[in-house]
DRENTOR-36283 format. One line per 4 residues: number of its first residue (from 1); their letters; for each residue z, x, y of N, C-alpha, C. Coordinates in nm, 2 decimals, m for minus. Example, Ala and Ser with C-alpha at 12.3 -4.5 7.8 and 13.67 -1.06 7.14 Angstrom:
2
1 = AS = 0.78,1.32,m0.57,0.78,1.23,m0.45,0.78,1.32,m0.33 ~ 0.71,1.28,m0.22,0.71,1.37,m0.11,0.79,1.29,0.00
REM end
This chain:
271
1 = XXXX = 5.23,m6.51,m5.89,5.20,m6.64,m5.82,5.06,m6.64,m5.78 ~ 5.00,m6.76,m5.79,4.86,m6.78,m5.75,4.85,m6.91,m5.68 ~ 4.74,m6.92,m5.60,4.71,m7.04,m5.53,4.60,m7.11,m5.60 ~ 4.62,m7.23,m5.65,4.51,m7.30,m5.72,4.45,m7.42,m5.65
5 = XXXX = 4.51,m7.47,m5.54,4.46,m7.58,m5.47,4.50,m7.57,m5.32 ~ 4.40,m7.55,m5.24,4.42,m7.55,m5.09,4.37,m7.68,m5.04 ~ 4.46,m7.75,m4.96,4.43,m7.88,m4.90,4.41,m7.86,m4.75 ~ 4.30,m7.92,m4.70,4.28,m7.91,m4.55,4.27,m8.05,m4.49
9 = XXXX = 4.34,m8.06,m4.38,4.33,m8.19,m4.30,4.20,m8.19,m4.22 ~ 4.13,m8.30,m4.24,4.00,m8.32,m4.17,4.01,m8.43,m4.07 ~ 3.97,m8.40,m3.95,3.95,m8.51,m3.85,3.82,m8.49,m3.78 ~ 3.79,m8.56,m3.67,3.66,m8.55,m3.60,3.68,m8.48,m3.47
13 = XXXX = 3.79,m8.40,m3.46,3.81,m8.32,m3.34,3.71,m8.20,m3.33 ~ 3.71,m8.13,m3.22,3.62,m8.02,m3.20,3.65,m7.90,m3.29 ~ 3.77,m7.89,m3.33,3.81,m7.77,m3.41,3.80,m7.80,m3.56 ~ 3.77,m7.92,m3.61,3.77,m7.95,m3.75,3.68,m7.87,m3.83
17 = XXXX = 3.55,m7.84,m3.78,3.46,m7.77,m3.86,3.51,m7.62,m3.89 ~ 3.56,m7.56,m3.79,3.61,m7.42,m3.80,3.73,m7.42,m3.91 ~ 3.81,m7.52,m3.90,3.93,m7.53,m3.99,3.88,m7.54,m4.14 ~ 3.78,m7.63,m4.16,3.73,m7.64,m4.30,3.67,m7.51,m4.34
21 = XXXX = 3.59,m7.44,m4.26,3.53,m7.32,m4.30,3.64,m7.21,m4.33 ~ 3.75,m7.21,m4.25,3.86,m7.12,m4.28,3.92,m7.15,m4.42 ~ 3.95,m7.28,m4.44,4.01,m7.32,m4.57,3.91,m7.28,m4.69 ~ 3.78,m7.30,m4.66,3.69,m7.28,m4.77,3.68,m7.13,m4.80
25 = XXXX = 3.69,m7.04,m4.70,3.70,m6.90,m4.72,3.82,m6.86,m4.80 ~ 3.93,m6.92,m4.77,4.05,m6.89,m4.85,4.04,m6.94,m4.99 ~ 3.98,m7.05,m5.01,3.96,m7.10,m5.15,3.87,m7.01,m5.23 ~ 3.77,m6.96,m5.17,3.68,m6.87,m5.24,3.76,m6.74,m5.27
29 = XXXX = 3.84,m6.69,m5.18,3.91,m6.56,m5.20,4.01,m6.58,m5.32 ~ 4.08,m6.69,m5.32,4.19,m6.71,m5.42,4.13,m6.78,m5.54 ~ 4.00,m6.80,m5.55,3.94,m6.88,m5.66,4.01,m7.01,m5.68 ~ 4.04,m7.08,m5.57,4.11,m7.20,m5.57,4.02,m7.32,m5.55
33 = XXXX = 4.07,m7.44,m5.58,4.00,m7.56,m5.55,4.03,m7.59,m5.40 ~ 3.93,m7.65,m5.34,3.94,m7.69,m5.20,3.94,m7.85,m5.19 ~ 4.04,m7.90,m5.14,4.05,m8.05,m5.12,4.06,m8.09,m4.98 ~ 3.96,m8.17,m4.93,3.96,m8.22,m4.80,4.03,m8.36,m4.80
37 = XXXX = 4.11,m8.38,m4.69,4.19,m8.50,m4.68,4.18,m8.56,m4.54 ~ 4.15,m8.69,m4.54,4.14,m8.76,m4.41,4.19,m8.90,m4.43 ~ 4.25,m8.95,m4.32,4.30,m9.09,m4.32,4.28,m9.14,m4.17 ~ 4.24,m9.27,m4.16,4.22,m9.33,m4.03,4.29,m9.46,m4.03
41 = XXXX = 4.39,m9.48,m3.94,4.46,m9.61,m3.94,4.36,m9.72,m3.89 ~ 4.38,m9.84,m3.95,4.31,m9.96,m3.90,4.40,m10.02,m3.80 ~ 4.36,m10.02,m3.68,4.44,m10.08,m3.57,4.44,m10.23,m3.57 ~ 4.55,m10.29,m3.60,4.56,m10.43,m3.61,4.55,m10.50,m3.47
45 = XXXX = 4.47,m10.60,m3.46,4.46,m10.67,m3.33,4.58,m10.75,m3.30 ~ 4.61,m10.77,m3.18,4.72,m10.86,m3.14,4.69,m11.00,m3.17 ~ 4.77,m11.07,m3.25,4.74,m11.21,m3.29,4.75,m11.31,m3.18 ~ 4.66,m11.30,m3.08,4.66,m11.40,m2.97,4.53,m11.46,m2.96
49 = XXXX = 4.52,m11.59,m2.94,4.40,m11.66,m2.94,4.36,m11.72,m3.07 ~ 4.23,m11.75,m3.08,4.18,m11.81,m3.20,4.18,m11.72,m3.32 ~ 4.21,m11.77,m3.44,4.22,m11.69,m3.56,4.08,m11.63,m3.59 ~ 3.97,m11.70,m3.57,3.84,m11.64,m3.60,3.82,m11.51,m3.51
53 = XXXX = 3.86,m11.51,m3.39,3.84,m11.40,m3.31,3.93,m11.28,m3.36 ~ 4.05,m11.31,m3.40,4.14,m11.21,m3.45,4.07,m11.14,m3.58 ~ 4.02,m11.23,m3.66,3.95,m11.18,m3.78,3.83,m11.10,m3.75 ~ 3.75,m11.14,m3.65,3.63,m11.06,m3.61,3.67,m10.92,m3.56
57 = XXXX = 3.78,m10.91,m3.48,3.82,m10.78,m3.43,3.87,m10.70,m3.54 ~ 3.95,m10.76,m3.64,3.99,m10.68,m3.75,3.88,m10.63,m3.84 ~ 3.77,m10.71,m3.85,3.66,m10.66,m3.93,3.59,m10.54,m3.86 ~ 3.58,m10.55,m3.73,3.52,m10.44,m3.65,3.61,m10.31,m3.67
61 = XXXX = 3.74,m10.32,m3.67,3.82,m10.21,m3.68,3.81,m10.15,m3.83 ~ 3.80,m10.23,m3.93,3.78,m10.19,m4.06,3.65,m10.11,m4.08 ~ 3.55,m10.17,m4.02,3.42,m10.10,m4.03,3.42,m9.96,m3.95 ~ 3.49,m9.96,m3.84,3.50,m9.83,m3.77,3.57,m9.73,m3.85
65 = XXXX = 3.68,m9.77,m3.91,3.76,m9.68,m3.99,3.67,m9.62,m4.11 ~ 3.60,m9.71,m4.17,3.51,m9.67,m4.28,3.41,m9.57,m4.23 ~ 3.35,m9.59,m4.12,3.24,m9.51,m4.06,3.30,m9.37,m4.03 ~ 3.42,m9.37,m3.97,3.47,m9.24,m3.93,3.52,m9.16,m4.05
69 = XXXX = 3.57,m9.22,m4.15,3.61,m9.15,m4.28,3.48,m9.10,m4.34 ~ 3.37,m9.17,m4.34,3.25,m9.12,m4.39,3.20,m9.00,m4.31 ~ 3.21,m9.00,m4.18,3.18,m8.89,m4.10,3.26,m8.76,m4.13 ~ 3.39,m8.79,m4.16,3.48,m8.68,m4.19,3.44,m8.62,m4.33
73 = XXXX = 3.41,m8.70,m4.42,3.36,m8.65,m4.55,3.24,m8.57,m4.54 ~ 3.14,m8.62,m4.46,3.02,m8.54,m4.44,3.04,m8.41,m4.38 ~ 3.14,m8.40,m4.28,3.17,m8.28,m4.21,3.23,m8.18,m4.32 ~ 3.32,m8.23,m4.40,3.39,m8.15,m4.50,3.29,m8.09,m4.60
77 = XXXX = 3.20,m8.18,m4.65,3.10,m8.13,m4.74,3.00,m8.03,m4.68 ~ 2.97,m8.05,m4.56,2.88,m7.95,m4.49,2.95,m7.82,m4.47 ~ 3.07,m7.82,m4.42,3.14,m7.69,m4.38,3.21,m7.62,m4.50 ~ 3.23,m7.69,m4.60,3.29,m7.63,m4.72,3.20,m7.53,m4.78
81 = XXXX = 3.07,m7.54,m4.76,2.97,m7.44,m4.80,2.98,m7.41,m4.95 ~ 3.00,m7.28,m4.97,2.99,m7.23,m5.11,3.12,m7.23,m5.19 ~ 3.22,m7.31,m5.14,3.34,m7.32,m5.21,3.31,m7.37,m5.36 ~ 3.38,m7.30,m5.45,3.34,m7.32,m5.59,3.37,m7.46,m5.64
85 = XXXX = 3.49,m7.51,m5.61,3.52,m7.65,m5.65,3.58,m7.72,m5.54 ~ 3.53,m7.84,m5.51,3.58,m7.92,m5.40,3.62,m8.06,m5.44 ~ 3.70,m8.12,m5.37,3.74,m8.26,m5.39,3.76,m8.33,m5.26 ~ 3.76,m8.46,m5.25,3.77,m8.54,m5.13,3.87,m8.65,m5.15
89 = XXXX = 3.96,m8.67,m5.06,4.05,m8.78,m5.07,4.06,m8.84,m4.93 ~ 4.05,m8.97,m4.92,4.06,m9.04,m4.79,4.10,m9.19,m4.81 ~ 4.15,m9.24,m4.70,4.20,m9.38,m4.71,4.21,m9.44,m4.57 ~ 4.20,m9.57,m4.55,4.24,m9.63,m4.42,4.39,m9.64,m4.42
93 = XXXX = 4.45,m9.54,m4.36,4.60,m9.52,m4.36,4.64,m9.44,m4.25 ~ 4.78,m9.42,m4.23,4.83,m9.33,m4.13,4.81,m9.19,m4.18 ~ 4.75,m9.11,m4.09,4.71,m8.97,m4.14,4.82,m8.88,m4.19 ~ 4.93,m8.88,m4.11,5.05,m8.80,m4.15,5.10,m8.84,m4.29
97 = XXXX = 5.13,m8.97,m4.30,5.19,m9.02,m4.43,5.10,m9.00,m4.54 ~ 4.97,m9.02,m4.52,4.87,m9.00,m4.63,4.86,m8.85,m4.67 ~ 4.86,m8.76,m4.58,4.85,m8.62,m4.61,4.97,m8.57,m4.68 ~ 5.09,m8.62,m4.64,5.21,m8.58,m4.70,5.21,m8.62,m4.85
101 = XXXX = 5.16,m8.74,m4.88,5.15,m8.79,m5.01,5.06,m8.71,m5.10 ~ 4.94,m8.68,m5.04,4.84,m8.61,m5.12,4.88,m8.46,m5.14 ~ 4.97,m8.41,m5.06,5.01,m8.27,m5.07,5.09,m8.24,m5.19 ~ 5.13,m8.34,m5.27,5.20,m8.31,m5.39,5.11,m8.23,m5.49
105 = XXXX = 4.97,m8.24,m5.47,4.88,m8.17,m5.55,4.84,m8.03,m5.49 ~ 4.90,m7.99,m5.38,4.85,m7.87,m5.31,4.95,m7.75,m5.32 ~ 4.90,m7.63,m5.31,4.98,m7.51,m5.29,5.00,m7.48,m5.15 ~ 4.90,m7.50,m5.07,4.90,m7.47,m4.92,4.82,m7.59,m4.85
109 = XXXX = 4.87,m7.63,m4.74,4.81,m7.73,m4.66,4.76,m7.67,m4.52 ~ 4.64,m7.68,m4.49,4.58,m7.62,m4.37,4.57,m7.74,m4.26 ~ 4.62,m7.71,m4.15,4.62,m7.82,m4.04,4.59,m7.74,m3.91 ~ 4.54,m7.82,m3.81,4.50,m7.76,m3.68,4.62,m7.75,m3.59
113 = XXXX = 4.62,m7.64,m3.50,4.71,m7.63,m3.39,4.68,m7.74,m3.29 ~ 4.78,m7.80,m3.23,4.77,m7.90,m3.13,4.85,m7.86,m3.01 ~ 4.80,m7.77,m2.93,4.86,m7.73,m2.81,4.81,m7.81,m2.69 ~ 4.87,m7.80,m2.57,4.83,m7.88,m2.46,4.69,m7.87,m2.42
117 = XXXX = 4.63,m7.76,m2.44,4.49,m7.74,m2.40,4.39,m7.75,m2.52 ~ 4.43,m7.80,m2.63,4.35,m7.80,m2.75,4.26,m7.92,m2.77 ~ 4.27,m8.02,m2.68,4.19,m8.14,m2.70,4.25,m8.23,m2.80 ~ 4.20,m8.36,m2.79,4.25,m8.46,m2.87,4.18,m8.47,m3.00
121 = XXXX = 4.24,m8.46,m3.12,4.17,m8.47,m3.25,4.14,m8.61,m3.29 ~ 4.18,m8.71,m3.21,4.15,m8.84,m3.24,4.25,m8.91,m3.33 ~ 4.23,m9.03,m3.37,4.32,m9.10,m3.46,4.34,m9.05,m3.60 ~ 4.26,m8.95,m3.64,4.27,m8.89,m3.77,4.35,m8.76,m3.77
125 = XXXX = 4.40,m8.71,m3.65,4.47,m8.59,m3.64,4.61,m8.59,m3.70 ~ 4.65,m8.48,m3.75,4.79,m8.47,m3.81,4.87,m8.37,m3.73 ~ 4.98,m8.40,m3.67,5.06,m8.31,m3.59,5.13,m8.21,m3.69 ~ 5.12,m8.08,m3.66,5.17,m7.98,m3.75,5.32,m7.98,m3.76
129 = XXXX = 5.39,m8.01,m3.65,5.53,m8.01,m3.65,5.59,m8.12,m3.74 ~ 5.54,m8.24,m3.73,5.59,m8.35,m3.81,5.55,m8.32,m3.96 ~ 5.43,m8.27,m3.98,5.39,m8.24,m4.12,5.49,m8.14,m4.18 ~ 5.53,m8.03,m4.11,5.62,m7.93,m4.16,5.75,m7.99,m4.21
133 = XXXX = 5.80,m8.09,m4.13,5.93,m8.15,m4.16,5.93,m8.24,m4.29 ~ 5.81,m8.28,m4.33,5.80,m8.38,m4.44,5.73,m8.34,m4.56 ~ 5.64,m8.24,m4.55,5.54,m8.21,m4.66,5.60,m8.14,m4.78 ~ 5.70,m8.05,m4.76,5.76,m7.98,m4.87,5.66,m7.87,m4.93
137 = XXXX = 5.57,m7.83,m4.85,5.47,m7.73,m4.89,5.45,m7.63,m4.77 ~ 5.41,m7.51,m4.80,5.37,m7.42,m4.69,5.26,m7.48,m4.61 ~ 5.26,m7.47,m4.48,5.16,m7.52,m4.39,5.09,m7.40,m4.32 ~ 4.96,m7.39,m4.33,4.89,m7.29,m4.25,4.83,m7.36,m4.13
141 = XXXX = 4.89,m7.32,m4.01,4.84,m7.37,m3.88,4.73,m7.29,m3.83 ~ 4.61,m7.35,m3.80,4.49,m7.28,m3.76,4.46,m7.31,m3.62 ~ 4.46,m7.21,m3.53,4.42,m7.24,m3.39,4.27,m7.28,m3.38 ~ 4.23,m7.35,m3.28,4.09,m7.38,m3.26,4.01,m7.25,m3.25
145 = XXXX = 3.88,m7.25,m3.30,3.79,m7.14,m3.28,3.81,m7.03,m3.39 ~ 3.90,m7.05,m3.48,3.91,m6.95,m3.59,3.85,m7.00,m3.72 ~ 3.75,m6.94,m3.77,3.68,m6.99,m3.89,3.70,m6.90,m4.01 ~ 3.77,m6.79,m3.99,3.79,m6.69,m4.10,3.93,m6.63,m4.09
149 = XXXX = 3.99,m6.61,m4.20,4.13,m6.55,m4.20,4.12,m6.43,m4.31 ~ 4.13,m6.31,m4.26,4.13,m6.20,m4.36,4.27,m6.17,m4.41 ~ 4.38,m6.19,m4.33,4.52,m6.17,m4.37,4.54,m6.03,m4.43 ~ 4.47,m5.93,m4.37,4.49,m5.79,m4.42,4.61,m5.73,m4.35
153 = XXXX = 4.63,m5.77,m4.23,4.75,m5.73,m4.15,4.83,m5.85,m4.12 ~ 4.96,m5.85,m4.17,5.04,m5.97,m4.16,5.17,m5.94,m4.09 ~ 5.22,m6.03,m4.01,5.35,m6.01,m3.95,5.45,m6.12,m4.01 ~ 5.56,m6.08,m4.06,5.66,m6.17,m4.10,5.77,m6.18,m4.00
157 = XXXX = 5.78,m6.29,m3.93,5.88,m6.31,m3.83,6.01,m6.35,m3.90 ~ 6.10,m6.25,m3.91,6.22,m6.27,m4.00,6.35,m6.31,m3.92 ~ 6.42,m6.41,m3.97,6.55,m6.44,m3.93,6.62,m6.49,m4.06 ~ 6.74,m6.45,m4.08,6.81,m6.47,m4.21,6.85,m6.62,m4.22
161 = XXXX = 6.75,m6.71,m4.24,6.77,m6.85,m4.26,6.70,m6.90,m4.39 ~ 6.74,m7.01,m4.43,6.68,m7.07,m4.55,6.53,m7.09,m4.54 ~ 6.49,m7.13,m4.42,6.35,m7.16,m4.39,6.27,m7.03,m4.40 ~ 6.32,m6.92,m4.34,6.25,m6.79,m4.35,6.24,m6.74,m4.49
165 = XXXX = 6.35,m6.75,m4.57,6.34,m6.71,m4.71,6.24,m6.79,m4.78 ~ 6.23,m6.92,m4.76,6.13,m7.00,m4.82,5.99,m6.96,m4.78 ~ 5.97,m6.93,m4.65,5.84,m6.89,m4.60,5.79,m6.76,m4.67 ~ 5.88,m6.66,m4.68,5.84,m6.53,m4.74,5.80,m6.55,m4.88
169 = XXXX = 5.88,m6.63,m4.96,5.84,m6.66,m5.10,5.71,m6.73,m5.11 ~ 5.69,m6.83,m5.02,5.57,m6.91,m5.03,5.44,m6.82,m4.99 ~ 5.47,m6.72,m4.91,5.36,m6.64,m4.86,5.32,m6.53,m4.95 ~ 5.39,m6.51,m5.06,5.37,m6.40,m5.15,5.22,m6.38,m5.19
173 = XXXX = 5.15,m6.49,m5.22,5.00,m6.47,m5.26,4.92,m6.40,m5.15 ~ 4.96,m6.43,m5.02,4.89,m6.37,m4.91,4.94,m6.22,m4.89 ~ 5.07,m6.20,m4.90,5.13,m6.07,m4.87,5.09,m5.97,m4.98 ~ 5.08,m6.02,m5.10,5.04,m5.92,m5.21,4.90,m5.87,m5.19
177 = XXXX = 4.81,m5.94,m5.11,4.68,m5.90,m5.09,4.66,m5.83,m4.96 ~ 4.76,m5.82,m4.88,4.75,m5.76,m4.74,4.75,m5.61,m4.75 ~ 4.69,m5.54,m4.66,4.70,m5.40,m4.65,4.82,m5.35,m4.58 ~ 4.87,m5.43,m4.48,4.99,m5.39,m4.40,5.07,m5.52,m4.38
181 = XXXX = 5.20,m5.51,m4.41,5.29,m5.62,m4.37,5.40,m5.57,m4.29 ~ 5.43,m5.63,m4.18,5.53,m5.59,m4.08,5.64,m5.70,m4.08 ~ 5.76,m5.66,m4.12,5.87,m5.75,m4.11,5.94,m5.73,m3.97 ~ 5.94,m5.83,m3.88,5.98,m5.81,m3.75,6.10,m5.90,m3.72
185 = XXXX = 6.20,m5.84,m3.66,6.33,m5.92,m3.62,6.34,m5.90,m3.47 ~ 6.37,m6.01,m3.41,6.38,m6.01,m3.26,6.52,m6.06,m3.22 ~ 6.58,m5.98,m3.13,6.71,m6.02,m3.07,6.82,m5.91,m3.09 ~ 6.92,m5.93,m3.01,7.03,m5.83,m3.01,7.10,m5.81,m3.14
189 = XXXX = 7.10,m5.91,m3.23,7.16,m5.90,m3.36,7.06,m5.87,m3.47 ~ 6.95,m5.80,m3.43,6.84,m5.77,m3.53,6.89,m5.69,m3.65 ~ 6.99,m5.60,m3.62,7.04,m5.51,m3.73,7.12,m5.59,m3.84 ~ 7.16,m5.71,m3.81,7.24,m5.79,m3.90,7.16,m5.90,m3.98
193 = XXXX = 7.03,m5.90,m3.96,6.95,m6.00,m4.03,6.90,m5.97,m4.17 ~ 6.93,m5.85,m4.21,6.89,m5.81,m4.35,6.74,m5.78,m4.37 ~ 6.68,m5.72,m4.27,6.54,m5.69,m4.27,6.51,m5.59,m4.39 ~ 6.60,m5.50,m4.41,6.57,m5.40,m4.51,6.57,m5.46,m4.65
197 = XXXX = 6.66,m5.56,m4.67,6.66,m5.63,m4.80,6.53,m5.71,m4.82 ~ 6.47,m5.77,m4.71,6.35,m5.84,m4.72,6.23,m5.74,m4.76 ~ 6.24,m5.62,m4.69,6.14,m5.52,m4.72,6.15,m5.47,m4.87 ~ 6.27,m5.46,m4.92,6.29,m5.42,m5.06,6.24,m5.53,m5.15
201 = XXXX = 6.27,m5.65,m5.12,6.22,m5.76,m5.20,6.06,m5.76,m5.21 ~ 6.00,m5.74,m5.09,5.85,m5.74,m5.09,5.80,m5.62,m5.16 ~ 5.86,m5.51,m5.15,5.82,m5.39,m5.22,5.82,m5.41,m5.37 ~ 5.92,m5.48,m5.41,5.93,m5.52,m5.56,5.81,m5.60,m5.60
205 = XXXX = 5.74,m5.66,m5.51,5.62,m5.74,m5.54,5.49,m5.66,m5.50 ~ 5.51,m5.53,m5.50,5.40,m5.44,m5.47,5.33,m5.46,m5.33 ~ 5.42,m5.50,m5.23,5.37,m5.52,m5.10,5.40,m5.40,m5.02 ~ 5.30,m5.35,m4.94,5.32,m5.24,m4.85,5.38,m5.29,m4.72
209 = XXXX = 5.50,m5.26,m4.69,5.58,m5.32,m4.59,5.66,m5.22,m4.50 ~ 5.67,m5.25,m4.37,5.75,m5.18,m4.28,5.84,m5.28,m4.20 ~ 5.95,m5.23,m4.15,6.04,m5.32,m4.07,6.04,m5.27,m3.92 ~ 6.06,m5.37,m3.84,6.06,m5.34,m3.69,6.17,m5.43,m3.63
213 = XXXX = 6.27,m5.37,m3.57,6.38,m5.44,m3.50,6.36,m5.43,m3.35 ~ 6.33,m5.55,m3.30,6.31,m5.56,m3.15,6.44,m5.61,m3.09 ~ 6.53,m5.52,m3.06,6.66,m5.56,m3.02,6.67,m5.61,m2.88 ~ 6.58,m5.57,m2.79,6.59,m5.60,m2.65,6.45,m5.66,m2.61
217 = XXXX = 6.43,m5.78,m2.65,6.30,m5.84,m2.61,6.29,m5.87,m2.46 ~ 6.17,m5.84,m2.41,6.15,m5.87,m2.26,6.10,m6.01,m2.23 ~ 6.06,m6.08,m2.33,6.01,m6.21,m2.32,6.07,m6.30,m2.43 ~ 6.03,m6.42,m2.44,6.09,m6.51,m2.54,6.06,m6.46,m2.68
221 = XXXX = 6.14,m6.50,m2.78,6.12,m6.45,m2.92,5.98,m6.49,m2.97 ~ 5.93,m6.61,m2.94,5.80,m6.65,m2.99,5.69,m6.56,m2.93 ~ 5.70,m6.54,m2.80,5.60,m6.45,m2.73,5.61,m6.31,m2.78 ~ 5.73,m6.26,m2.81,5.75,m6.12,m2.85,5.68,m6.11,m2.99
225 = XXXX = 5.70,m6.21,m3.08,5.64,m6.20,m3.21,5.49,m6.20,m3.20 ~ 5.44,m6.29,m3.12,5.29,m6.30,m3.10,5.23,m6.18,m3.03 ~ 5.31,m6.12,m2.94,5.26,m6.00,m2.87,5.26,m5.88,m2.98 ~ 5.36,m5.88,m3.06,5.36,m5.77,m3.16,5.24,m5.79,m3.26
229 = XXXX = 5.21,m5.92,m3.30,5.10,m5.94,m3.39,4.97,m5.90,m3.32 ~ 4.96,m5.92,m3.19,4.84,m5.88,m3.12,4.82,m5.73,m3.12 ~ 4.94,m5.66,m3.09,4.94,m5.52,m3.08,4.90,m5.45,m3.22 ~ 4.94,m5.51,m3.33,4.91,m5.46,m3.46,4.78,m5.52,m3.52
233 = XXXX = 4.71,m5.59,m3.44,4.58,m5.65,m3.48,4.60,m5.74,m3.61 ~ 4.71,m5.81,m3.61,4.74,m5.90,m3.73,4.67,m6.03,m3.70 ~ 4.63,m6.10,m3.81,4.57,m6.23,m3.79,4.65,m6.34,m3.86 ~ 4.77,m6.30,m3.91,4.85,m6.40,m3.98,5.00,m6.37,m3.95
237 = XXXX = 5.07,m6.47,m3.91,5.22,m6.47,m3.89,5.28,m6.56,m4.00 ~ 5.38,m6.51,m4.06,5.46,m6.59,m4.16,5.60,m6.61,m4.10 ~ 5.64,m6.73,m4.11,5.78,m6.76,m4.05,5.83,m6.89,m4.10 ~ 5.96,m6.90,m4.10,6.03,m7.03,m4.13,6.02,m7.12,m4.01
241 = XXXX = 6.02,m7.25,m4.03,6.00,m7.35,m3.93,6.13,m7.44,m3.91 ~ 6.16,m7.46,m3.78,6.27,m7.55,m3.75,6.41,m7.52,m3.81 ~ 6.45,m7.39,m3.80,6.58,m7.36,m3.85,6.69,m7.43,m3.78 ~ 6.67,m7.47,m3.65,6.77,m7.54,m3.58,6.75,m7.69,m3.57
245 = XXXX = 6.65,m7.74,m3.65,6.62,m7.89,m3.64,6.51,m7.91,m3.54 ~ 6.42,m8.00,m3.58,6.30,m8.03,m3.50,6.33,m8.09,m3.37 ~ 6.42,m8.19,m3.37,6.46,m8.26,m3.25,6.52,m8.17,m3.14 ~ 6.61,m8.08,m3.19,6.67,m7.99,m3.10,6.56,m7.89,m3.04
249 = XXXX = 6.47,m7.85,m3.12,6.37,m7.75,m3.07,6.28,m7.82,m2.97 ~ 6.24,m7.94,m2.99,6.15,m8.01,m2.90,6.22,m8.05,m2.77 ~ 6.35,m8.07,m2.77,6.42,m8.11,m2.65,6.46,m7.98,m2.57 ~ 6.51,m7.88,m2.64,6.57,m7.77,m2.57,6.48,m7.64,m2.58
253 = XXXX = 6.38,m7.65,m2.66,6.29,m7.53,m2.68,6.33,m7.45,m2.80 ~ 6.23,m7.38,m2.86,6.26,m7.30,m2.97,6.14,m7.22,m3.02 ~ 6.16,m7.13,m3.11,6.05,m7.04,m3.16,5.94,m7.13,m3.22 ~ 5.98,m7.22,m3.31,5.88,m7.30,m3.39,5.79,m7.38,m3.29
257 = XXXX = 5.85,m7.45,m3.20,5.78,m7.53,m3.10,5.68,m7.44,m3.02 ~ 5.73,m7.33,m2.97,5.64,m7.24,m2.89,5.53,m7.19,m2.97 ~ 5.55,m7.14,m3.09,5.44,m7.09,m3.18,5.34,m7.20,m3.21 ~ 5.39,m7.31,m3.25,5.30,m7.42,m3.29,5.20,m7.46,m3.17
261 = XXXX = 5.24,m7.45,m3.05,5.15,m7.49,m2.94,5.08,m7.38,m2.87 ~ 5.12,m7.25,m2.90,5.05,m7.14,m2.83,4.99,m7.03,m2.91 ~ 5.02,m7.03,m3.04,4.98,m6.92,m3.12,4.83,m6.89,m3.12 ~ 4.78,m6.77,m3.10,4.64,m6.74,m3.10,4.59,m6.70,m3.24
265 = XXXX = 4.69,m6.68,m3.33,4.65,m6.64,m3.47,4.71,m6.75,m3.57 ~ 4.66,m6.74,m3.69,4.70,m6.84,m3.79,4.85,m6.81,m3.82 ~ 4.92,m6.92,m3.85,5.06,m6.91,m3.89,5.09,m6.98,m4.02 ~ 5.15,m6.91,m4.11,5.19,m6.98,m4.24,5.34,m7.01,m4.23
269 = XXX = 5.37,m7.14,m4.23,5.51,m7.18,m4.20,5.57,m7.26,m4.32 ~ 5.70,m7.25,m4.34,5.76,m7.33,m4.44,5.89,m7.38,m4.38 ~ 5.93,m7.50,m4.42,6.06,m7.56,m4.37,6.15,m7.59,m4.49
REM end
């Protein structure tokens, strides 16, 4: 398996430059094309008052959208640096829907983390959780301030679900290049999740892998996984997303929601 096209979501938030640099570094390592994607909705004015005024406000909004998309393109071209092959796609549209559509040409989509303290990415930002539910591609969630991903030490957060199986398969290009891969299972039923089968599967792909069963976590599953990643100096976590459904997770809490908003390291997720 190889990665031939990495797609990165570009907005004008404070973390956008680092995200593009990270994606460009991955594109260089995998000898892949790097595609920047941005969309900015044109906010329709409320049709109240004279038609000429409504048209004037609409024209201002269109001009603002064009200007911000041009800014995003300039940021992408500047931060993509020495990436061998780049492409740009943008439109005055809803950012999530536009990125989902463009991702049909991508192997991996890079998007920013959006936690409570991460700042507002503006009208061009794409929420990682909603993207995961719709895109049908692995999504690499990058926290603010991270401009490079070595992925030499990787943690696979394993639970025997369809989503986790998909994530492990999607992550093979990363796992095959890693020096160490740790398959981690959290919870009292850790022995029954088939971690040894996952390790055998990865070994069959020439991955150096060990298994870790954390049967008695002292904290939440998400925090336990992230703490383990920190202890092993890992900079990438691989996991399935929304095994219990996105609505349930956001109402009642869940591993995916917690990781999406708090992870200090990059996460490669699949749904």
